[in-house]
C-alpha positions as CSV (number, residue, x, y, z in Angstrom):
1,M,93.7,65.1,113.2
2,Q,92.0,62.0,114.4
3,T,88.9,64.1,115.3
4,L,88.8,65.4,111.7
5,D,89.1,61.9,110.4
6,R,86.1,60.8,112.4
7,T,84.1,63.9,111.5
8,F,84.7,63.6,107.8
9,G,84.1,59.8,108.0
10,A,80.8,60.4,109.7
11,L,79.8,63.1,107.2
12,A,80.7,60.9,104.2
13,D,77.4,59.1,104.5
14,P,74.3,60.9,103.1
15,T,72.0,59.4,105.7
16,R,74.1,60.7,108.5
17,R,74.2,64.2,106.8
18,A,70.4,64.1,106.6
19,I,70.2,63.2,110.3
20,L,72.4,66.1,111.2
21,M,70.3,68.4,109.1
22,R,67.2,67.3,111.0
23,L,69.0,67.7,114.3
24,A,70.2,71.2,113.4
25,K,66.5,72.2,113.9
26,G,66.4,70.8,117.4
27,E,66.5,67.6,119.5
28,L,64.8,64.5,118.3
29,T,64.4,60.9,119.6
30,V,65.5,57.9,117.6
31,M,61.9,57.2,116.6
32,E,61.5,60.8,115.3
33,L,64.8,60.6,113.5
34,A,63.9,57.2,111.9
35,K,60.5,58.4,110.4
36,P,61.7,59.9,107.1
37,F,64.1,57.0,106.4
38,Q,63.2,53.8,104.8
39,M,65.3,51.7,107.2
40,S,64.8,50.0,110.5
41,Q,65.3,51.7,113.8
42,P,68.4,49.6,114.5
43,A,69.9,50.8,111.2
44,V,69.2,54.4,112.2
45,S,70.8,53.7,115.6
46,K,74.0,52.5,113.9
47,H,74.2,55.8,112.1
48,L,73.6,57.6,115.4
49,K,76.4,55.6,117.0
50,V,78.8,56.8,114.3
51,L,77.7,60.4,114.7
52,E,78.1,60.2,118.5
53,E,81.5,58.6,118.3
54,A,82.6,61.4,116.0
55,G,81.3,63.9,118.6
56,L,78.7,65.3,116.2
57,I,75.7,64.4,118.4
58,S,75.1,63.8,122.0
59,T,72.4,61.9,123.9
60,Q,70.3,63.5,126.6
61,I,68.6,61.3,129.2
62,R,65.1,62.5,130.3
63,G,63.3,59.7,132.0
64,Q,62.4,57.2,129.3
65,E,63.3,59.5,126.4
66,R,66.8,59.8,125.0
67,P,66.7,62.6,122.5
68,R,69.8,63.4,120.4
69,K,71.1,66.8,119.8
70,M,73.7,68.2,117.4
71,E,77.1,69.2,118.7
72,T,78.7,72.0,116.7
73,K,82.4,71.8,117.9
74,P,83.5,69.1,115.4
75,I,81.7,70.9,112.5
76,K,83.5,74.2,113.5
77,E,86.9,72.4,113.6
78,A,86.2,70.9,110.1
79,T,85.1,74.3,108.8
80,D,88.2,76.0,110.2
81,W,90.5,73.3,108.6
82,L,88.7,73.7,105.2
83,E,88.9,77.5,105.5
84,K,92.7,77.3,105.7
85,Y,92.9,75.4,102.4
86,K,90.3,77.6,100.8
87,Q,92.5,80.7,101.5
88,I,95.5,78.9,100.0
89,W,93.6,78.1,96.8
90,E,92.1,81.5,96.6
91,K,95.6,83.1,96.6
92,R,96.7,80.7,93.9
93,Y,93.7,81.4,91.8
94,L,94.3,85.2,92.2
95,A,97.9,84.6,91.0
96,I,96.7,82.6,88.0
97,D,94.2,85.4,87.2
98,G,96.9,88.0,87.3
99,L,99.1,85.9,85.0
100,L,96.3,85.4,82.6
101,E,95.5,89.1,82.5
102,E,99.2,89.8,81.9
103,L,99.3,87.3,79.0
104,Q,96.1,88.7,77.5
105,S,97.4,92.3,77.6
106,F,100.7,91.2,76.1
107,Q,98.9,89.4,73.3
108,V,96.7,92.4,72.5
109,K,99.8,94.8,72.5
110,G,101.8,92.4,70.4
111,E,99.1,91.9,67.7
112,P,99.7,93.8,64.4
113,E,97.3,96.5,63.6
114,K,94.8,95.9,60.8
């Protein structure tokens, strides 16, 4: 559960979600990641640190470059966890829909004819 806490905590910030969206297209360096954001490179680096601690990104070392890449395992775990709750709620909604249909048909049958 701690992994999920870190994943959802990291995803709670819109800047971090935007960084992940950019990394979904491929590896990028810190400078490349910082370009569209109106914040300093150290601020972007702090976001990257949170994402890396959550396991959502990893750092490659290639000489002087240190591109980041997205890691999908934590996203899959979060999606699987959410899917379980989605199925529970869908069953409940189906039960409510059935009850509403039953009540509506009962109402129509019980109304006096005009």
